[in-house]
Kinemage of the C-alpha trace (Angstrom):
@kinemage 1
@onewidth
@group {chain A} dominant
@subgroup {mainchain}
@vectorlist {calphas} color= white
{ca met a 1} P -2.435 13.888 -0.442
{ca glu a 2} L -4.369 13.595 2.806
{ca ala a 3} L -5.905 10.296 1.688
{ca ala a 4} L -2.490 8.947 0.703
{ca ile a 5} L -1.028 9.766 4.139
{ca lys a 6} L -4.001 8.147 5.867
{ca thr a 7} L -3.521 5.058 3.708
{ca val a 8} L 0.176 4.823 4.634
{ca val a 9} L -0.704 5.024 8.344
{ca thr a 10} L -3.697 2.672 8.277
{ca thr a 11} L -1.800 0.129 6.172
{ca phe a 12} L 0.965 -0.007 8.773
{ca ile a 13} L -1.483 -0.241 11.695
{ca ser a 14} L -3.501 -2.943 9.965
{ca ser a 15} L -0.392 -4.905 8.965
{ca ser a 16} L 1.125 -4.681 12.439
{ca arg a 17} L -2.231 -5.605 14.000
{ca gly a 18} L -2.083 -2.492 16.165
{ca lys a 19} L 1.405 -3.190 17.480
{ca glu a 20} L 4.292 -0.724 17.323
{ca asn a 21} L 6.331 -2.846 14.912
{ca leu a 22} L 5.982 -5.228 12.004
{ca asp a 23} L 7.495 -8.644 12.605
{ca gly a 24} L 9.134 -10.458 9.699
{ca lys a 25} L 5.986 -12.281 8.592
{ca ser a 26} L 3.824 -9.142 8.767
{ca phe a 27} L 6.416 -7.125 6.863
{ca gln a 28} L 6.595 -9.764 4.141
{ca lys a 29} L 2.796 -9.810 3.790
{ca leu a 30} L 2.675 -6.004 3.598
{ca val a 31} L 5.340 -5.857 0.888
{ca asn a 32} L 3.756 -8.668 -1.127
{ca lys a 33} L 0.231 -7.301 -0.908
{ca gln a 34} L 0.785 -3.552 -1.009
{ca leu a 35} L 3.985 -2.981 -2.974
{ca gly a 36} L 4.086 -5.876 -5.432
{ca gly a 37} L 2.955 -3.697 -8.309
{ca ile a 38} L 5.684 -1.081 -7.925
{ca met a 39} L 8.645 -3.006 -6.533
{ca glu a 40} L 10.714 -5.859 -7.929
{ca asp a 41} L 11.389 -9.116 -6.086
{ca thr a 42} L 8.336 -8.866 -3.825
{ca asn a 43} L 7.717 -12.589 -4.343
{ca ser a 44} L 11.199 -13.437 -3.078
{ca ser a 45} L 11.209 -14.028 0.666
{ca ser a 46} L 15.008 -13.705 0.766
{ca ala a 47} L 14.853 -10.314 -1.005
{ca ile a 48} L 12.190 -9.105 1.429
{ca lys a 49} L 14.233 -10.322 4.418
{ca glu a 50} L 17.237 -8.440 3.053
{ca met a 51} L 15.065 -5.334 2.629
{ca gln a 52} L 13.860 -5.696 6.217
{ca arg a 53} L 17.437 -5.972 7.493
{ca gly a 54} L 18.331 -2.831 5.556
{ca leu a 55} L 15.442 -0.905 7.097
{ca asp a 56} L 15.973 -2.201 10.642
{ca glu a 57} L 18.139 0.634 11.964
{ca asn a 58} L 18.040 -0.504 15.595
{ca asn a 59} L 18.599 -4.188 14.714
{ca asp a 60} L 15.640 -5.448 16.736
{ca gly a 61} L 14.437 -7.758 13.956
{ca lys a 62} L 11.282 -5.709 13.435
{ca val a 63} L 10.234 -2.753 11.304
{ca ser a 64} L 8.986 0.258 13.265
{ca phe a 65} L 6.708 2.899 11.778
{ca gln a 66} L 9.692 5.199 11.263
{ca glu a 67} L 11.619 2.442 9.499
{ca tyr a 68} L 8.529 1.716 7.379
{ca leu a 69} L 8.416 5.390 6.393
{ca thr a 70} L 11.991 5.028 5.145
{ca leu a 71} L 10.730 2.331 2.764
{ca ile a 72} L 7.785 4.481 1.655
{ca gly a 73} L 10.156 7.398 1.026
{ca tyr a 74} L 12.491 5.204 -1.001
{ca val a 75} L 9.635 3.829 -3.119
{ca ala a 76} L 8.137 7.311 -3.640
{ca asn a 77} L 11.528 8.712 -4.629
{ca ser a 78} L 12.110 5.866 -7.081
{ca leu a 79} L 8.698 6.431 -8.648
{ca ser a 80} L 9.345 10.157 -8.884
{ca gln a 81} L 12.649 9.596 -10.660
{ca thr a 82} L 11.050 7.107 -13.041
{ca lys a 83} L 8.177 9.470 -13.840
{ca ser a 84} L 10.514 12.449 -14.223
{ca gly a 85} L 12.749 10.465 -16.560
{ca ser a 86} L 9.738 9.409 -18.598
{ca asn a 87} L 8.480 12.981 -18.876
{ca thr a 88} L 11.927 14.231 -19.896
{ca asp a 89} L 12.170 11.627 -22.653
{ca ala a 90} L 8.783 12.688 -24.023
{ca ser a 91} L 9.865 16.330 -24.413
């Protein structure tokens, strides 16, 4: 778990190039590169822009670390539900 948390933090810092927020281009690169295997529509720039708008709670056009964590939580929750559903079907 510790390694996973460190990865979440270092991925954001690396993607934002040390800044406090991800701009649109950096967010798109992060989603394409890091989440393409577990999320749909990561090759669609319009879908990623829509995702960014949904995460951007303060409407500044950027994704803060807290807003990024919202995305990570959503993805983790979706994976958990998928895995739980798969395990239930196997019983």
